[in-house]
DSSP file (Angstrom, degrees, kcal/mol; ACC not computed):
  #  RESIDUE AA STRUCTURE BP1 BP2  ACC     N-H-->O    O-->H-N    N-H-->O    O-->H-N    TCO  KAPPA ALPHA  PHI   PSI    X-CA   Y-CA   Z-CA
    1    1 A X              0   0    0      0, 0.0     2,-0.1     0, 0.0    80,-0.1   0.000 360.0 360.0 360.0 138.2   48.0    8.9  -12.8
    2    2 A X        -     0   0    0      1,-0.1     2,-0.4    79,-0.1    75,-0.1  -0.401 360.0-114.4 -71.7 143.9   47.2    5.2  -12.4
    3    3 A X        -     0   0    0     73,-0.2     2,-0.5    74,-0.2    -1,-0.1  -0.644  28.1-131.9 -76.9 129.9   46.4    3.1  -15.5
    4    4 A X        -     0   0    0     -2,-0.4     2,-0.6    77,-0.0    -1,-0.0  -0.735  20.4-168.5 -85.6 126.8   42.8    1.8  -15.3
    5    5 A X        -     0   0    0     -2,-0.5     2,-0.1    72,-0.1    68,-0.0  -0.963  11.0-157.4-117.1 114.1   42.5   -1.9  -16.1
    6    6 A X     >  -     0   0    0     -2,-0.6     4,-2.1     1,-0.1     5,-0.2  -0.363  30.6-109.2 -87.4 166.8   39.0   -3.0  -16.6
    7    7 A X  H  > S+     0   0    0      1,-0.2     4,-3.2     2,-0.2     5,-0.2   0.884 120.1  58.4 -59.6 -38.1   37.4   -6.4  -16.3
    8    8 A X  H  > S+     0   0    0      2,-0.2     4,-2.2     1,-0.2    -1,-0.2   0.887 106.0  47.9 -61.0 -39.0   37.1   -6.5  -20.1
    9    9 A X  H  > S+     0   0    0      2,-0.2     4,-2.2     1,-0.2    -1,-0.2   0.940 115.1  44.5 -65.9 -47.3   40.9   -6.0  -20.5
   10   10 A X  H  X S+     0   0    0     -4,-2.1     4,-2.5     1,-0.2    -2,-0.2   0.880 111.3  54.9 -64.6 -37.8   41.6   -8.7  -17.9
   11   11 A X  H  X S+     0   0    0     -4,-3.2     4,-2.4     2,-0.2    -1,-0.2   0.931 109.3  46.6 -59.5 -47.5   39.0  -10.9  -19.5
   12   12 A X  H  X S+     0   0    0     -4,-2.2     4,-2.4     1,-0.2    -2,-0.2   0.888 112.0  50.8 -64.6 -39.4   40.7  -10.6  -22.9
   13   13 A X  H  X S+     0   0    0     -4,-2.2     4,-2.4     2,-0.2    -1,-0.2   0.904 110.4  49.3 -64.8 -40.9   44.1  -11.2  -21.5
   14   14 A X  H  X S+     0   0    0     -4,-2.5     4,-2.4     2,-0.2    -2,-0.2   0.929 112.8  46.6 -64.6 -44.8   43.0  -14.4  -19.7
   15   15 A X  H  X S+     0   0    0     -4,-2.4     4,-2.8     2,-0.2    -2,-0.2   0.890 112.3  50.6 -65.3 -38.3   41.3  -15.7  -22.9
   16   16 A X  H  X S+     0   0    0     -4,-2.4     4,-2.4     2,-0.2    -1,-0.2   0.902 109.6  51.3 -63.7 -40.3   44.4  -14.9  -24.9
   17   17 A X  H  X S+     0   0    0     -4,-2.4     4,-2.0     2,-0.2    -2,-0.2   0.923 112.3  46.0 -62.1 -45.0   46.6  -16.7  -22.3
   18   18 A X  H  X S+     0   0    0     -4,-2.4     4,-2.3     2,-0.2    -2,-0.2   0.933 112.0  50.4 -63.2 -46.2   44.3  -19.8  -22.6
   19   19 A X  H  X S+     0   0    0     -4,-2.8     4,-2.8     1,-0.2    -1,-0.2   0.882 110.0  51.3 -61.0 -38.5   44.3  -19.7  -26.4
   20   20 A X  H  X S+     0   0    0     -4,-2.4     4,-2.0     2,-0.2    -1,-0.2   0.909 109.6  49.2 -64.8 -42.2   48.1  -19.4  -26.4
   21   21 A X  H  <>S+     0   0    0     -4,-2.0     5,-2.0     2,-0.2     6,-0.8   0.865 113.2  47.3 -66.6 -35.6   48.4  -22.4  -24.1
   22   22 A X  H ><5S+     0   0    0     -4,-2.3     3,-1.4     4,-0.2    -2,-0.2   0.935 113.2  47.5 -68.9 -46.2   46.0  -24.5  -26.3
   23   23 A X  H 3<5S+     0   0    0     -4,-2.8    -2,-0.2     1,-0.3    -1,-0.2   0.799 107.6  56.6 -67.8 -27.4   47.8  -23.4  -29.5
   24   24 A X  T 3<5S-     0   0    0     -4,-2.0    -1,-0.3    -5,-0.2    -2,-0.2   0.525 116.5-116.1 -78.3  -5.5   51.2  -24.3  -27.9
   25   25 A X  T < 5S+     0   0    0     -3,-1.4    -3,-0.2     2,-0.3     3,-0.1   0.594  76.6 132.1  83.1  10.2   49.9  -27.8  -27.3
   26   26 A X  S   <S-     0   0    0     -5,-2.0     2,-0.3     1,-0.3    -4,-0.2   0.893  86.4 -18.2 -62.1 -37.5   50.1  -27.5  -23.5
   27   27 A X  S    S-     0   0    0     -6,-0.8    -2,-0.3    -5,-0.1    -1,-0.3  -0.968  70.4-115.6-160.0 159.3   46.6  -28.9  -23.5
   28   28 A X     >  -     0   0    0     -2,-0.3     4,-2.7    -3,-0.1     5,-0.2  -0.437  36.0-105.1 -89.5 168.6   43.7  -29.4  -25.9
   29   29 A X  H  > S+     0   0    0      1,-0.2     4,-2.7     2,-0.2     5,-0.2   0.900 124.3  52.3 -58.8 -39.2   40.3  -27.7  -25.6
   30   30 A X  H  > S+     0   0    0      2,-0.2     4,-2.3     1,-0.2    -1,-0.2   0.921 110.5  46.0 -64.6 -44.5   38.9  -31.1  -24.5
   31   31 A X  H  > S+     0   0    0      2,-0.2     4,-2.4     1,-0.2    -2,-0.2   0.903 113.6  49.8 -64.7 -41.0   41.6  -31.5  -21.7
   32   32 A X  H  X S+     0   0    0     -4,-2.7     4,-2.2     2,-0.2    -2,-0.2   0.928 110.5  50.2 -62.5 -45.0   41.1  -27.9  -20.6
   33   33 A X  H  X>S+     0   0    0     -4,-2.7     5,-2.0     1,-0.2     4,-1.7   0.921 111.3  48.3 -59.5 -45.5   37.3  -28.4  -20.4
   34   34 A X  H  <5S+     0   0    0     -4,-2.3    -1,-0.2     1,-0.2    -2,-0.2   0.905 111.6  49.8 -62.7 -41.9   37.7  -31.6  -18.4
   35   35 A X  H  <5S+     0   0    0     -4,-2.4    -1,-0.2     1,-0.2    -2,-0.2   0.873 118.0  39.4 -64.2 -37.4   40.1  -29.9  -16.0
   36   36 A X  H  <5S-     0   0    0     -4,-2.2    -1,-0.2     2,-0.2    -2,-0.2   0.631 106.4-121.8 -89.1 -15.2   37.8  -26.9  -15.5
   37   37 A X  T  <5S+     0   0    0     -4,-1.7     2,-0.3     1,-0.3    -3,-0.2   0.819  72.9 123.1  75.3  30.1   34.5  -28.9  -15.4
   38   38 A X      < -     0   0    0     -5,-2.0    -1,-0.3    -6,-0.2    -2,-0.2  -0.911  69.7 -96.8-121.9 148.3   33.2  -26.9  -18.4
   39   39 A X     >  -     0   0    0     -2,-0.3     4,-2.1     1,-0.1     5,-0.2  -0.310  26.9-124.1 -66.5 149.5   31.9  -28.4  -21.6
   40   40 A X  H  > S+     0   0    0      1,-0.2     4,-2.8     2,-0.2     5,-0.2   0.895 111.5  54.5 -61.4 -41.9   34.4  -28.5  -24.6
   41   41 A X  H  > S+     0   0    0      1,-0.2     4,-2.5     2,-0.2    -1,-0.2   0.886 107.7  50.9 -60.6 -35.4   31.9  -26.5  -26.8
   42   42 A X  H  > S+     0   0    0      2,-0.2     4,-2.3     1,-0.2    -2,-0.2   0.920 110.6  48.5 -66.5 -42.2   31.7  -23.8  -24.2
   43   43 A X  H  X S+     0   0    0     -4,-2.1     4,-2.7     2,-0.2     5,-0.2   0.935 111.4  50.6 -60.1 -46.4   35.5  -23.6  -24.0
   44   44 A X  H  X S+     0   0    0     -4,-2.8     4,-1.9     1,-0.2     6,-0.2   0.927 110.9  47.8 -58.3 -46.9   35.7  -23.4  -27.8
   45   45 A X  H  <>S+     0   0    0     -4,-2.5     5,-2.6     1,-0.2     6,-1.3   0.872 111.9  50.8 -64.4 -37.2   33.1  -20.6  -27.9
   46   46 A X  H ><5S+     0   0    0     -4,-2.3     3,-1.1     4,-0.2    -2,-0.2   0.945 111.8  46.4 -62.9 -48.2   35.0  -18.7  -25.2
   47   47 A X  H 3<5S+     0   0    0     -4,-2.7    -2,-0.2     1,-0.3    -1,-0.2   0.797 113.7  48.8 -67.4 -28.5   38.3  -19.0  -27.0
   48   48 A X  T 3<5S-     0   0    0     -4,-1.9    -1,-0.3    -5,-0.2    -2,-0.2   0.456 114.6-115.0 -89.4  -1.6   36.7  -17.9  -30.3
   49   49 A X  T < 5S+     0   0    0     -3,-1.1    -3,-0.2    -4,-0.4    -2,-0.1   0.672  84.9 118.4  77.7  16.5   35.0  -14.9  -28.8
   50   50 A X  S   <S+     0   0    0     -5,-2.6     2,-0.4    -6,-0.2    -4,-0.2   0.565  72.8  44.0 -90.4 -10.2   31.6  -16.4  -29.4
   51   51 A X  S    S-     0   0    0     -6,-1.3     2,-0.2    -5,-0.1    -2,-0.2  -0.996  87.0-117.3-136.4 139.7   30.7  -16.5  -25.7
   52   52 A X        -     0   0    0     -2,-0.4     2,-0.6     1,-0.1    -6,-0.1  -0.549  26.1-124.2 -77.4 137.2   31.3  -13.9  -23.0
   53   53 A X        -     0   0    0     -2,-0.2     2,-0.2    -7,-0.1    -1,-0.1  -0.731  28.2-151.4 -81.5 118.1   33.6  -14.8  -20.2
   54   54 A X     >  -     0   0    0     -2,-0.6     4,-2.6     1,-0.1     5,-0.2  -0.510  24.9-113.6 -85.9 158.8   31.6  -14.4  -16.9
   55   55 A X  H  > S+     0   0    0      1,-0.2     4,-2.2     2,-0.2     5,-0.1   0.863 117.7  55.7 -58.0 -34.7   33.4  -13.5  -13.6
   56   56 A X  H  > S+     0   0    0      2,-0.2     4,-1.8     1,-0.2    -1,-0.2   0.924 110.2  42.8 -65.3 -44.6   32.3  -16.9  -12.3
   57   57 A X  H  > S+     0   0    0      2,-0.2     4,-2.5     1,-0.2    -2,-0.2   0.881 111.5  55.5 -69.7 -37.2   33.9  -18.8  -15.2
   58   58 A X  H  X S+     0   0    0     -4,-2.6     4,-2.7     1,-0.2    -2,-0.2   0.913 107.1  50.8 -59.3 -42.0   37.0  -16.6  -14.9
   59   59 A X  H  X S+     0   0    0     -4,-2.2     4,-2.5     2,-0.2    -1,-0.2   0.898 109.2  50.6 -61.7 -41.3   37.3  -17.6  -11.3
   60   60 A X  H  X S+     0   0    0     -4,-1.8     4,-2.5     2,-0.2     5,-0.2   0.928 112.0  47.5 -62.2 -45.3   37.1  -21.3  -12.2
   61   61 A X  H  X S+     0   0    0     -4,-2.5     4,-1.8     1,-0.2    -2,-0.2   0.946 113.4  47.1 -61.4 -49.5   39.8  -20.8  -14.8
   62   62 A X  H  <>S+     0   0    0     -4,-2.7     5,-2.5     1,-0.2     4,-0.2   0.910 114.7  46.9 -60.3 -43.6   42.1  -18.9  -12.4
   63   63 A X  H ><5S+     0   0    0     -4,-2.5     3,-0.8     1,-0.2    -1,-0.2   0.917 115.4  43.4 -66.6 -44.4   41.6  -21.4   -9.6
   64   64 A X  H 3<5S+     0   0    0     -4,-2.5    -1,-0.2     1,-0.2    -2,-0.2   0.715 116.4  46.1 -79.0 -20.3   42.1  -24.6  -11.6
   65   65 A X  T 3<5S-     0   0    0     -4,-1.8    -1,-0.2    -5,-0.2    -2,-0.2   0.269 107.7-120.0-104.1  11.7   45.1  -23.3  -13.6
   66   66 A X  T < 5 +     0   0    0     -3,-0.8     2,-0.3    -4,-0.2    -3,-0.2   0.932  68.0 139.7  50.0  52.1   46.9  -21.9  -10.5
   67   67 A X      < -     0   0    0     -5,-2.5     2,-0.3    -6,-0.2    -1,-0.2  -0.889  39.0-150.6-125.8 152.0   46.8  -18.5  -12.1
   68   68 A X    >>  -     0   0    0     -2,-0.3     3,-0.7    -3,-0.1     4,-0.5  -0.870  28.0-119.5-124.7 156.6   46.1  -15.1  -10.5
   69   69 A X  G >4 S+     0   0    0     -2,-0.3     3,-1.6     1,-0.2     4,-0.5   0.866 116.1  62.3 -58.7 -35.7   44.5  -11.8  -11.7
   70   70 A X  G >4 S+     0   0    0      1,-0.3     3,-1.3     2,-0.2    -1,-0.2   0.845  93.8  62.1 -60.1 -33.1   47.9  -10.2  -10.8
   71   71 A X  G <4 S+     0   0    0     -3,-0.7    -1,-0.3     1,-0.3    -2,-0.2   0.721  99.6  56.1 -64.7 -19.6   49.5  -12.5  -13.4
   72   72 A X  G << S+     0   0    0     -3,-1.6    -1,-0.3    -4,-0.5     2,-0.2   0.581  91.2  90.9 -87.8 -11.5   47.3  -10.7  -16.0
   73   73 A X  S <  S-     0   0    0     -3,-1.3     2,-0.2    -4,-0.5   -68,-0.0  -0.583  75.9-126.7 -85.2 147.7   48.6   -7.3  -15.1
   74   74 A X    >>  -     0   0    0     -2,-0.2     4,-2.0     1,-0.1     3,-0.9  -0.615  26.9-109.6 -89.2 154.6   51.6   -5.8  -16.8
   75   75 A X  H 3> S+     0   0    0      1,-0.3     4,-2.7    -2,-0.2     5,-0.2   0.874 118.0  51.9 -52.5 -44.1   54.6   -4.5  -14.7
   76   76 A X  H 3> S+     0   0    0      1,-0.2     4,-2.3     2,-0.2    -1,-0.3   0.819 107.9  53.1 -66.8 -28.1   53.9   -0.9  -15.5
   77   77 A X  H <> S+     0   0    0     -3,-0.9     4,-2.2     2,-0.2    -1,-0.2   0.893 110.9  45.8 -71.4 -39.0   50.2   -1.3  -14.4
   78   78 A X  H  X S+     0   0    0     -4,-2.0     4,-2.7     2,-0.2    -2,-0.2   0.933 115.8  46.0 -66.5 -46.2   51.3   -2.8  -11.1
   79   79 A X  H  X S+     0   0    0     -4,-2.7     4,-2.4    -5,-0.2    -2,-0.2   0.898 112.8  50.5 -64.2 -40.9   53.9   -0.1  -10.5
   80   80 A X  H  X S+     0   0    0     -4,-2.3     4,-2.1    -5,-0.2    -1,-0.2   0.917 113.3  44.9 -63.7 -44.4   51.5    2.6  -11.5
   81   81 A X  H  X S+     0   0    0     -4,-2.2     4,-1.7     2,-0.2    -2,-0.2   0.924 112.7  50.9 -66.7 -44.2   48.8    1.3   -9.2
   82   82 A X  H  <>S+     0   0    0     -4,-2.7     5,-2.8     1,-0.2     4,-0.3   0.901 112.6  46.6 -60.7 -41.8   51.3    0.9   -6.3
   83   83 A X  H ><5S+     0   0    0     -4,-2.4     3,-0.8     3,-0.2    -1,-0.2   0.884 109.2  55.3 -67.9 -38.2   52.6    4.4   -6.7
   84   84 A X  H 3<5S+     0   0    0     -4,-2.1    -1,-0.2     1,-0.2    -2,-0.2   0.818 118.3  32.9 -66.3 -31.1   49.1    5.9   -6.9
   85   85 A X  T 3<5S-     0   0    0     -4,-1.7    -1,-0.2    -5,-0.1    -2,-0.2   0.257 109.9-118.2-109.0  11.2   48.0    4.3   -3.6
   86   86 A X  T < 5 +     0   0    0     -3,-0.8     2,-0.7    -4,-0.3    -3,-0.2   0.884  56.9 156.7  54.2  45.0   51.5    4.6   -2.0
   87   87 A X      < -     0   0    0     -5,-2.8    -1,-0.2    -6,-0.2     2,-0.1  -0.891  36.6-138.8-100.3 111.3   51.8    0.8   -1.5
   88   88 A X        -     0   0    0     -2,-0.7     2,-0.4    -3,-0.1    -5,-0.0  -0.435  19.4-117.0 -68.9 142.5   55.5   -0.1   -1.2
   89   89 A X        -     0   0    0     -2,-0.1     2,-0.2     1,-0.1    -1,-0.1  -0.640  29.0-126.2 -78.5 133.8   56.5   -3.2   -3.1
   90   90 A X        -     0   0    0     -2,-0.4     2,-0.3     1,-0.1     5,-0.1  -0.534  21.5-114.2 -78.9 145.6   57.8   -5.9   -0.8
   91   91 A X    >   -     0   0    0     -2,-0.2     3,-2.0     1,-0.1    -1,-0.1  -0.607  41.7 -98.6 -75.6 137.7   61.2   -7.4   -1.5
   92   92 A X  T 3  S+     0   0    0     -2,-0.3    -1,-0.1     1,-0.3     3,-0.1  -0.315 107.1  13.5 -57.7 135.4   60.9  -11.1   -2.5
   93   93 A X  T 3  S+     0   0    0      1,-0.2     2,-0.5    -3,-0.0    -1,-0.3   0.426 101.0 113.5  82.5  -2.4   61.6  -13.4    0.5
   94   94 A X    <   -     0   0    0     -3,-2.0     2,-0.4     2,-0.0    -1,-0.2  -0.900  45.7-167.2-109.2 129.1   61.3  -10.6    3.1
   95   95 A X        -     0   0    0     -2,-0.5     2,-0.3    -3,-0.1    -3,-0.0  -0.896  22.9-119.1-113.8 143.4   58.5  -10.6    5.6
   96   96 A X        -     0   0    0     -2,-0.4     2,-0.3     1,-0.1     6,-0.0  -0.579  28.8-122.6 -76.6 138.7   57.6   -7.8    7.8
   97   97 A X        +     0   0    0     -2,-0.3     2,-0.3     3,-0.0     5,-0.1  -0.630  44.0 158.5 -79.8 138.8   57.8   -8.4   11.6
   98   98 A X    >   +     0   0    0     -2,-0.3     3,-1.0     4,-0.1     0, 0.0  -0.951  32.1  21.1-151.9 171.0   54.6   -7.9   13.5
   99   99 A X  G >  S-     0   0    0     -2,-0.3     3,-1.8     1,-0.2     6,-0.1  -0.203 116.9 -25.2  66.2-155.2   52.8   -8.8   16.6
  100  100 A X  G 3  S+     0   0    0      1,-0.3     7,-0.5     5,-0.1    -1,-0.2   0.625 137.6  58.2 -71.6 -10.5   54.6  -10.1   19.7
  101  101 A X  G <  S+     0   0    0     -3,-1.0    -1,-0.3     5,-0.1    -2,-0.2   0.334  79.7 121.8 -97.8   7.7   57.5  -11.3   17.6
  102  102 A X  S X  S-     0   0    0     -3,-1.8     3,-2.1     1,-0.1    -4,-0.1  -0.305  79.6 -81.9 -68.3 154.2   58.3   -7.9   16.1
  103  103 A X  T 3  S+     0   0    0      1,-0.3    -1,-0.1     3,-0.0     3,-0.1  -0.310 118.7  21.4 -55.7 133.1   61.7   -6.5   16.6
  104  104 A X  T 3  S+     0   0    0      1,-0.3    -1,-0.3    -3,-0.1     2,-0.2   0.420  88.5 141.5  88.3  -1.3   61.9   -4.8   20.0
  105  105 A X    <   -     0   0    0     -3,-2.1    -1,-0.3     1,-0.1    -5,-0.1  -0.493  36.4-163.8 -75.4 142.7   59.1   -6.8   21.5
  106  106 A X              0   0    0     -2,-0.2    -1,-0.1     1,-0.1    -5,-0.1  -0.354 360.0 360.0-123.0  52.7   59.5   -7.8   25.1
  107  107 A X              0   0    0     -7,-0.5    -1,-0.1     0, 0.0    -6,-0.1   0.473 360.0 360.0 -80.2 360.0   56.8  -10.5   25.5
């Protein structure tokens, strides 16, 4: 059975990731706020759990930090979901041939 990962779980992981990057000194709350176009007090309240992370703000964070929802998933969650829907994992660097350039095509 596939593991269910809710928005709340992903939300917490994203905020934990941000808090870790701030605590590691990668950037300050002020620098993060400037990069995201969000006020520093709002960033502070998000990181302290005093403000709820909305999907819109989560999208802003993901876009500006070159981060993806997939990056918030754990390997077993990805594998579990892929197995549940029979989605084969692609090998890195390998692309499937399709269209008129597919193997055996005589265009």
